[in-house]
N, C-alpha and C positions, 0 to 999 in steps of 0.2 A: 382482473389478476388472473393469470393463467397458470395451473402446474402443467408442469413437465414432469418427464421422463428424466430421472436423472442415473448418472453413473455409478457403478460400483465403487466401494471405497478405493483408495488408490494403493497399489502393492507397493512392498520395499522397493523393487527392481526402478518402478518409476519415480518413487520418492527420491532415490538417489541420480536422477537422471536430472534434475534440475535443482538451482538452488533458491527457487522462490515458489511460492503457490497461491493461489489464489490471486486477487487482484492488490496483492500488500505493496506492490511496489508503485503503481499508477495510482492507487487510492490512499493507501497509506504513507506514502512517500518512502516506504522501503525504512522506517526508523526502527522496525522490529523485522526479524528473521529467524527461521529456526532450524533445526536438522532433521526433523521428523522423530526425533527420539527423546524429547522432553528438554531438549536445550534450547534456550531462548538467547538472541544476539541482539544488542539494543544499543540506543543513543540516551544514554541515563538523564532524566530530568533532575534527578537528586544531585549529580555532580557536572555541573557545566557541559551536559549533553555529550561528555566521553563515551567511548565504547566499552559496554559491559557484555558480561555472560550471566545469565541466571537460570534456573529452573523454571519450568513453567508455573508453580506456586509462588515464585520470586523468592524463594531460597538458593543459598551458596552463590550470591553474588560476586563477581570477581572483575576487576577493571582490567581489559586487555590493552586499552591504548589511549592516551591524550587525543587521539585524533576524534572528530566530530561527523559520524558516519549518516549517511542516508544510502538508499537505494541497494539495501542490505540483502545479499545472497550468502547462502551457507551452504559448501557441497563440498565433498570428498576433504573434509579437515580443514578447509579454508574459510574464512569470511570474505566478501569481496564486497567492497563497498566505495561510493563517493565521497570523499574527503572535502567537507565543507570549509577547514582551516587551510586547504590548499587550493582554492579556487575549485572544488568540487574533482580535483583529479582522482584518479581511479585507483586504488590501493587494493591490494589482500593482505590479511594474515592469518596464520595458524590461529586454530579454534583455542589453543594454549597461550596466547599472545605472542608467540615468536615468528621470527622469519618475515618481518614488517617487509613489504615490497613496493613500489612504486611501479603501476601499470602503464599508466596513460597520464600525461600531464597535460593540463588544460580542463575547461568545463565541459563533462560528462553528465547525462543523465538517462534515464531510461534503461537501467542496465539489466540483462538478463542474461543469467550463467546456465548454459544449457549444454549437458553432455561433454566434450572436451573443448568447447568455445564461449568465449564471451560476446555479446552482441549488447551494443550501448548505441545512444545518440551524441553525435559532437558536432560542431559549426565547422565546415571547411574555410579557407582562406579568403572565400567571397562572403563568408558569415550566412552561408545558406545552410540551414540542418540537415545534416545526412546520417544515414546508419552505418556502423562500421562494425567489422567482425576480427577478433585477435585469438590467437591462442590462450589457453588459462596461465600461462607465465607471462603473457604479454606480447610474445613473438607474432610474428605474419600477420600484423594489423593492416586491413585494409578496408575501402568503401565498398559496401552492399548496394545501397540504395541511395540514390541522390535525392534531393528536396523532400525530405521525410522524415518523421518523428516517430521513434518507436512506441509501440504500445504494449506488444506481447510477443512470446514466443510461444508456439505449440507444434509438438509433431513436424519438426523441420519446415516451416512456415513461421514469416515475421507479418505481424499484424501492424499498421502503422497508419499515419496520417498523412495523406496527401494532397492531392487538389484539393482547395476550398476546406481542407481539414477534415475531410471524409473518409472512411475507414477502410483500408484496403487490407487485401492479403497477398505477400510473395512468396512463392513456393522456392525453397532454397536449392533443390535439386532439379528444377525447370526453368525456373528465371518467371514463370508465369505469373501475372499480376491479375486480381480480380477484385472490382470495388463490391464493398460490403453494404455500405451504407451513404444515404444521401442528405445526412444530417452531419453537424459537427459531434464528433464523439469523444466521450472518455471513458475512465473506468473501465477499461476493456478487459475481459475474462474470456478463455477459451476452453473447453473442455469438450470428453467424448458427444456431448448430447449438442455442440454447436458455439456457435459465438454470443457473448453478452456483451453489450455495448451502452451507456450512458448518453443522452442527448441533452446537456445542459438548457440549450435553450429551450427545450419542452417539458422538463424534468421529468422525463421518462425512461425506464431501463428497459431495453430492446431485448430479443434473443433473435437470431437468424440462423439460415443454415450456412455451411462453407461455401457456399456459393452465392450467398447473400439474396436468394429466391423467393424464401420463406422466411418473413419476418414477422413477429407478433410482439406486442407491450407486455411486459411481465408486471412491472410496478410503476407507478406514477405518484408525484406527489413529495419527491425526498432527493436526498443527493449521498455521498458516500457510499455509493454502491460496489460492495465487495462479496463478490460469488465465489464459492467455496464449500467445495463438498455435499452440494445437494441444498443448497440453500444461500438464498441472499442475506448481507448484513447489511443495513443501512440506515440512514437519517432521516426520520417523517419530520417534514414541515408543519408547523404550528404549534401550539402549546409551548412545551418546555424543548422541543427539537429533540425529542429522545430518539436513542438508535434502538431497532427490533432487529428480530431474526425471521425472516420467513422461507418457510419450507417448501419446495420446490415440488416435492411429490404430493403433498397434501393441502397444500396453499393456508396451513395455520400459522398465525403470527405469534409472535413470542416478544413482550418487552425486556428489555436488556439493561436500560438506563433509568433512573429516575431523578432528573435533574430538580433540585430547589428552582422554585420562581423568583423573579425578584433581583435585586442588586445588596452586594454588602460590600464594606470598604476594607482597605487595606488590613484593618485589625479583624475583620470577618463580622462586624455588626452590620446588620440589616441597614439599608437606605430606604427609608418610606418615602422619599419625594424624591428621584433621580432628575428629575428637571431643574430642582432649584439649587444643584449644586454647582460650584465655580468651576471655570474650564479646566483648571488644572488639579480638581480633586479626583480620587481613584475610585472608581465604580466598576467592580467586577460582578461577573455572574456565571454559575455554572454551565459548562457546555463541554462538548466534545468534537474533535476533529481526527483526522490520520487514522482511520481504521485498519486494524490488521487482525487476523484472524490466523491461529495457528494450532493445529491441531485439534480443531472443533471451538477452540475458546477465542472469547473477543476482546481485544484490547483498543483503546482508545488514548491517544494526547488530548489531555482536556484541562477543565480548570474545577476545582472542587474545595468547597468553604472548608470541608473536613480536612485537608491535606493543609490549607493555609493556617488553621487553629492548632494542628498538630505538629507541621514541621516548619512553619512560618514561611511557606511559598504556597500558592494556589495551583501553580503550573504542575502536573504529575503524569505518570501514565496511570490508564484506570484498566482495571481487570472487569469487565462488566459481564454481568450472568443472568441466567432466566429469573423473571420477578423484578427485575430492577435493582439487583444487588450489586452495588459498586463497592470496587476495592482500591485502596490505592497501593498500587503495585510497585511504583517507583517515584 
């Protein structure tokens, strides 16, 4: 494991420049987004995946729409999202729930709102993935890169999967393209220190320079890597597949979840021998996916026995804190 220099905390001006943070879109599915001022916009597990707003501590929950959002970005008083209920078409709605607007019909993914533009992935008439740019109101929609899958935006550059699903950088000002990896890459995050990407086939998290020439392994043996504000949040393989926070400055690691081992049934009762169950029997176990980091707080979409016993459903949004403290957040 390698410790790196990390950037200073993001200032207010930079917070207002983008509608996303860390790897919340690519790693977390964009199920949660924030405005940097303690407000969270999210897909509710408690209410049929509808779009909600709340505070970071889970208080003041307000439903904004019956839409089912993902790819959530929040910028300038608007929430931008792909709507599952409408074939993942691209929408926006004001943060108070008014002004709902369809921006792009059809399947949209990899949505990144930056400055005065929206960058997103879509398939063209030949069913080839490509990257588009449009204004915030949906006007002037045009193709930017053909045969590409958008993974990130940073400092007027697009990071995308091109030939053989390797990672590339595209300079929006000059049109220059630079290859950054020679492996299939996911969970891409870019900051002032460089580019982070996960190679699933190797289960390794890499860091590389902006020209792709200085590459090193940061962590290995995990998944759902989300680099945010000088730390890596990720799931470690083995055991209960718990989540951890790895500090890039000093290399210290902190456990964030403490999932129960074993399985339980639909009523929460422990299952002693899961192999003896009938094919149609329900067998649940605690786990987490879709990792989002907002203002230094870790959230997961997951399954908890506590939620099943308390709310009658196992699926929930979990707030995970140092020491393995888990709270059913929604």
